[in-house]
C-alpha positions as CSV (number, residue, x, y, z in Angstrom):
1,X,36.0,-1.4,14.9
2,X,35.1,-0.5,11.3
3,X,37.1,-1.7,8.2
4,X,37.0,-0.6,4.6
5,X,38.7,-1.9,1.4
6,X,40.2,0.7,-0.9
7,X,42.6,1.4,-3.7
8,X,45.9,3.1,-2.8
9,X,47.5,5.9,-4.8
10,X,49.2,3.3,-6.9
11,X,45.8,1.5,-7.4
12,X,46.8,-1.5,-5.4
13,X,44.3,-2.9,-2.9
14,X,44.4,-2.3,0.8
15,X,42.3,-2.9,3.9
16,X,41.9,0.2,6.2
17,X,40.8,0.8,9.7
18,X,38.4,3.8,10.1
19,X,39.8,6.3,12.6
20,X,37.7,9.4,12.4
21,X,38.5,11.3,9.2
22,X,41.4,9.0,8.5
23,X,41.9,5.5,7.2
24,X,44.8,3.7,8.6
25,X,46.2,1.2,6.1
26,X,46.5,-2.3,7.6
27,X,49.8,-4.1,7.4
28,X,50.3,-7.5,5.6
29,X,46.8,-8.2,4.2
30,X,45.4,-6.6,1.1
31,X,41.8,-7.9,1.3
32,X,39.2,-8.3,4.0
33,X,38.6,-11.9,2.8
34,X,42.3,-12.9,3.3
35,X,42.2,-11.2,6.7
36,X,39.1,-13.1,7.8
37,X,40.4,-16.5,6.6
38,X,43.6,-16.0,8.5
39,X,41.7,-15.1,11.6
40,X,39.7,-18.3,11.3
41,X,42.9,-20.3,10.8
42,X,44.4,-18.8,13.9
43,X,41.3,-19.1,16.0
44,X,41.2,-15.3,16.6
45,X,38.7,-12.5,16.3
46,X,39.4,-10.2,13.4
47,X,39.8,-7.2,15.7
48,X,42.4,-9.1,17.7
49,X,44.4,-10.0,14.6
50,X,44.2,-6.4,13.2
51,X,45.6,-5.1,16.5
52,X,48.5,-7.5,16.2
53,X,49.3,-6.6,12.6
54,X,49.3,-2.8,13.1
55,X,48.9,-0.1,10.5
56,X,51.1,1.9,8.2
57,X,50.2,4.9,6.0
58,X,47.2,7.1,6.8
59,X,44.8,8.3,4.1
60,X,42.1,10.9,4.0
61,X,38.8,9.1,4.2
62,X,36.9,11.8,2.3
63,X,39.5,11.9,-0.5
64,X,39.2,8.1,-1.0
65,X,35.4,8.6,-1.3
66,X,35.6,11.6,-3.6
67,X,38.1,9.8,-5.9
68,X,35.9,6.7,-6.1
69,X,38.6,4.5,-4.5
70,X,36.5,2.9,-1.8
71,X,35.6,-0.7,-2.6
72,X,32.8,-2.9,-1.2
73,X,34.1,-3.9,2.3
74,X,34.1,-7.6,1.4
75,X,34.5,-9.3,-1.9
76,X,36.1,-12.2,-3.7
77,X,38.8,-12.1,-6.4
78,X,36.6,-14.2,-8.6
79,X,33.1,-12.6,-8.5
80,X,31.5,-16.0,-9.4
81,X,32.6,-17.1,-5.9
82,X,30.6,-14.4,-4.2
83,X,26.9,-15.2,-3.5
84,X,24.5,-12.2,-3.2
85,X,21.1,-13.2,-1.6
86,X,18.5,-11.7,0.6
87,X,15.5,-12.3,2.8
88,X,12.2,-10.5,2.8
89,X,9.2,-9.9,5.2
90,X,11.7,-10.0,8.1
91,X,10.8,-6.7,9.7
92,X,7.7,-5.8,11.7
93,X,7.0,-2.9,9.4
94,X,7.7,-4.7,6.1
95,X,4.4,-6.5,5.4
96,X,2.0,-3.6,4.9
97,X,3.6,-2.2,1.7
98,X,4.1,-5.6,0.3
99,X,0.5,-6.5,1.0
100,X,-0.7,-3.7,-1.1
101,X,1.1,-5.3,-4.1
102,X,-0.3,-8.8,-3.8
103,X,-3.9,-9.1,-2.9
104,X,-4.5,-12.9,-3.3
105,X,-6.0,-15.0,-0.6
106,X,-5.9,-18.8,-0.6
107,X,-6.9,-21.0,2.3
108,X,-10.3,-20.6,4.0
109,X,-8.6,-20.4,7.4
110,X,-6.6,-17.4,6.3
111,X,-8.9,-16.1,3.7
112,X,-8.3,-12.5,4.8
113,X,-4.5,-12.8,4.3
114,X,-2.6,-12.8,1.0
115,X,0.6,-14.9,0.6
116,X,2.9,-12.1,1.7
117,X,0.8,-11.5,4.9
118,X,0.7,-15.2,5.7
119,X,4.5,-15.5,5.4
120,X,4.9,-12.4,7.6
121,X,2.5,-13.9,10.1
122,X,4.4,-17.1,10.2
123,X,7.6,-15.1,10.9
124,X,6.0,-13.2,13.8
125,X,4.8,-16.5,15.3
126,X,7.9,-18.6,14.7
127,X,10.8,-16.6,13.4
128,X,12.5,-16.2,16.8
129,X,12.4,-19.7,18.5
130,X,13.5,-19.6,22.1
131,X,14.6,-23.2,22.3
132,X,17.6,-23.0,20.1
133,X,15.9,-24.9,17.3
134,X,15.3,-23.6,13.8
135,X,12.3,-21.4,13.4
136,X,10.1,-20.8,10.4
137,X,12.0,-19.9,7.2
138,X,11.7,-16.4,5.8
139,X,11.3,-15.5,2.2
140,X,14.6,-16.0,0.4
141,X,15.9,-14.8,-3.0
142,X,19.0,-14.8,-5.1
143,X,20.3,-11.4,-6.4
144,X,23.4,-12.5,-8.4
145,X,27.1,-13.0,-7.9
146,X,29.8,-10.5,-7.0
147,X,29.8,-9.0,-10.5
148,X,26.4,-7.3,-9.7
149,X,27.8,-5.3,-6.7
150,X,28.9,-1.7,-7.3
151,X,31.3,0.1,-5.1
152,X,30.1,2.9,-2.7
153,X,29.6,6.1,-4.7
154,X,29.3,4.2,-8.0
155,X,26.2,4.3,-10.2
156,X,23.7,1.5,-10.0
157,X,23.0,0.3,-13.6
158,X,19.3,0.1,-14.6
159,X,19.1,-2.5,-17.4
160,X,17.1,-1.6,-20.5
161,X,14.4,-4.2,-19.7
162,X,13.9,-2.9,-16.2
163,X,10.6,-1.2,-15.4
164,X,11.8,0.5,-12.2
165,X,14.8,0.8,-9.9
166,X,13.9,1.5,-6.4
167,X,16.0,1.5,-3.2
168,X,15.7,-0.9,-0.3
169,X,17.7,0.2,2.7
170,X,19.0,-2.7,4.7
171,X,21.6,-4.1,7.0
172,X,23.8,-6.7,5.2
173,X,25.4,-9.7,6.8
174,X,28.9,-10.5,5.4
175,X,30.3,-14.0,5.6
176,X,33.2,-16.1,4.5
177,X,33.4,-19.9,4.3
178,X,36.4,-21.3,6.2
179,X,38.7,-24.1,5.2
180,X,36.5,-26.4,7.3
181,X,33.5,-25.6,5.1
182,X,31.7,-23.7,7.8
183,X,30.3,-20.1,7.5
184,X,31.9,-17.3,9.6
185,X,30.3,-13.9,10.0
186,X,32.8,-11.2,9.3
187,X,30.4,-8.4,10.3
188,X,27.6,-6.1,9.0
189,X,27.3,-3.2,6.6
190,X,24.7,-0.8,5.3
191,X,23.2,-2.0,2.0
192,X,21.0,-0.9,-0.8
193,X,19.2,-4.0,-2.1
194,X,17.8,-2.2,-5.2
195,X,14.7,-3.9,-6.7
196,X,12.4,-3.5,-9.7
197,X,9.2,-2.9,-7.7
198,X,7.0,-2.3,-10.8
199,X,7.8,-5.7,-12.1
200,X,7.3,-7.3,-8.7
201,X,3.9,-5.6,-8.3
202,X,2.6,-7.3,-11.5
203,X,2.7,-10.7,-9.8
204,X,4.5,-12.0,-6.7
205,X,5.9,-14.8,-8.9
206,X,7.9,-12.1,-10.6
207,X,9.9,-11.5,-7.4
208,X,12.8,-13.6,-8.6
209,X,13.1,-11.5,-11.8
210,X,12.7,-8.2,-9.9
211,X,15.5,-9.0,-7.5
212,X,18.1,-9.7,-10.2
213,X,19.5,-6.2,-10.2
214,X,22.7,-4.5,-9.1
215,X,23.2,-3.7,-5.4
216,X,25.7,-1.9,-3.2
217,X,26.8,-2.1,0.4
218,X,29.3,-0.4,2.6
219,X,31.4,1.7,2.7
220,X,32.2,0.4,6.2
221,X,32.2,-3.1,7.6
222,X,31.2,-3.1,11.3
223,X,32.8,-5.9,13.2
224,X,30.9,-7.7,16.0
225,X,27.2,-8.4,16.6
226,X,24.4,-6.3,15.2
227,X,22.9,-4.0,17.9
228,X,19.4,-5.0,18.9
229,X,18.0,-1.7,17.7
230,X,19.4,0.8,15.2
231,X,17.7,3.4,13.2
232,X,18.7,4.7,9.9
233,X,17.6,7.3,7.4
234,X,17.1,6.8,3.6
235,X,16.6,9.7,1.2
236,X,16.4,10.3,-2.5
237,X,18.0,13.4,-4.1
238,X,17.0,14.7,-7.5
239,X,18.8,17.7,-8.9
240,X,20.3,18.4,-5.4
241,X,16.8,18.5,-3.9
242,X,15.6,15.8,-1.4
243,X,12.4,14.5,-2.9
244,X,11.8,11.8,-0.3
245,X,13.2,10.9,3.1
246,X,12.2,8.3,5.7
247,X,13.7,6.8,8.8
248,X,13.8,3.0,9.2
249,X,14.4,0.9,12.3
250,X,16.3,-2.4,12.1
251,X,18.0,-4.8,14.4
252,X,16.4,-7.8,16.1
253,X,14.1,-5.7,18.2
254,X,12.4,-4.6,15.0
255,X,12.5,-7.9,13.2
256,X,10.2,-10.9,13.1
257,X,13.2,-13.3,12.6
258,X,16.3,-13.6,14.6
259,X,19.7,-13.2,12.8
260,X,20.6,-16.8,13.8
261,X,17.4,-18.1,12.2
262,X,18.0,-16.2,8.9
263,X,21.6,-17.5,8.9
264,X,20.5,-21.0,9.5
265,X,18.0,-21.1,6.6
266,X,20.6,-19.7,4.3
267,X,23.6,-21.8,5.2
268,X,21.6,-25.1,5.7
269,X,22.2,-25.8,2.0
270,X,25.4,-27.8,1.4
271,X,26.2,-25.9,-1.8
272,X,26.8,-22.8,0.3
273,X,29.6,-24.4,2.3
274,X,32.4,-24.2,-0.3
275,X,35.7,-23.1,1.3
276,X,36.8,-19.6,0.5
277,X,33.5,-18.4,-0.9
278,X,32.0,-15.0,0.2
279,X,28.3,-14.6,1.0
280,X,26.4,-11.3,1.2
281,X,23.0,-11.6,2.8
282,X,20.6,-8.7,2.7
283,X,18.5,-9.0,5.9
284,X,15.3,-7.1,4.9
285,X,13.8,-3.7,5.2
286,X,10.7,-2.0,6.4
287,X,10.5,1.0,4.0
288,X,10.8,1.8,0.3
289,X,10.0,5.0,-1.6
290,X,7.9,2.9,-4.1
291,X,5.4,2.3,-1.3
292,X,5.0,6.0,-1.0
293,X,4.3,6.5,-4.7
294,X,7.8,7.6,-5.7
295,X,8.9,6.8,-9.3
296,X,12.7,7.0,-9.6
297,X,14.4,8.7,-12.5
298,X,17.8,8.4,-14.1
299,X,20.3,10.5,-12.1
300,X,18.4,10.1,-8.8
301,X,20.8,9.6,-5.9
302,X,20.1,7.2,-3.0
303,X,21.6,8.0,0.4
304,X,21.3,5.4,3.2
305,X,22.8,6.2,6.6
306,X,22.9,4.4,9.9
307,X,25.0,6.3,12.4
308,X,26.4,3.2,14.1
309,X,27.8,2.1,10.7
310,X,29.8,5.3,9.9
311,X,29.7,7.0,6.5
312,X,26.5,6.8,4.4
313,X,26.1,4.6,1.4
314,X,25.5,6.8,-1.7
315,X,24.7,5.6,-5.2
316,X,23.0,7.2,-8.2
317,X,21.1,5.3,-10.8
318,X,21.7,5.3,-14.6
319,X,20.1,3.6,-17.5
320,X,22.1,1.1,-19.5
321,X,21.6,-0.7,-22.8
322,X,21.7,-4.5,-23.1
323,X,23.7,-6.4,-25.7
324,X,21.4,-9.4,-25.5
325,X,18.3,-9.5,-27.7
326,X,15.6,-12.0,-28.5
327,X,16.8,-14.6,-31.0
328,X,20.4,-14.1,-30.0
329,X,20.9,-17.6,-28.8
330,X,22.8,-19.5,-31.4
331,X,22.2,-23.2,-32.1
332,X,25.4,-25.4,-32.1
């Protein structure tokens, strides 16, 4: 079962069930978050609760997309209560391009490995523990709160100080925190964890800065577990022409960490157990156009598609100005 969130003709919110070219509007609940919290309280799966609630009006899926009325499939009414984060070096194909950026060796034992390759090696060796215990932790980063998420079809803002805006096609884990303070996985979606790769390349310690960019995910939320192997396609269009395209595998068969291990190392922190909060966790990628020498330009359109997740995620990029300048902090 796939769900979306959207705006109705009267611009009120709604949750919809994807049914081919139609979206069937869910009865009772207006947001995925409210639906998920009610499922937790009743001890039911979301799909079970949806079946009980039934649906009302049907909408044209394509019309909702064309009119920009499709929202991210999970959000919070207060964006500050939505945590956007991600993990890196989690896929078996992800280390090579990163290694090109950061050629710094440290220990004599691993003198031929830079920091990125060492972390990737640790993940391969200990990211999927078989005994049910926590494995090695992956690279982790914070991307912002819910205010940095743009809806499917909306432009990704590129701030004035940014040196680049490159795509990172990923699967996203979507979670809510129940009344009991425990995390519950709502499902998965296609995501674009857009990053400033030029800034990151200068020094790996700039990764935290490079990740503080807008992102997007959706349009559909796929309930249930992530298949062990899925393969998607990411492309960049410029003036209607495809200038770059590449397939990317994901799912645990293609990852150096298990989903459970990535979830443990995110939710082990007590501050991430606040009831009602939403968490969006980008789970890593293995490809990026930057690694193939592509420099994005304003107006470029990113398209990310995984057949098992329904409609593709499409966003263009646009340059924006910043209102904050050096010296603008006032003394009180």
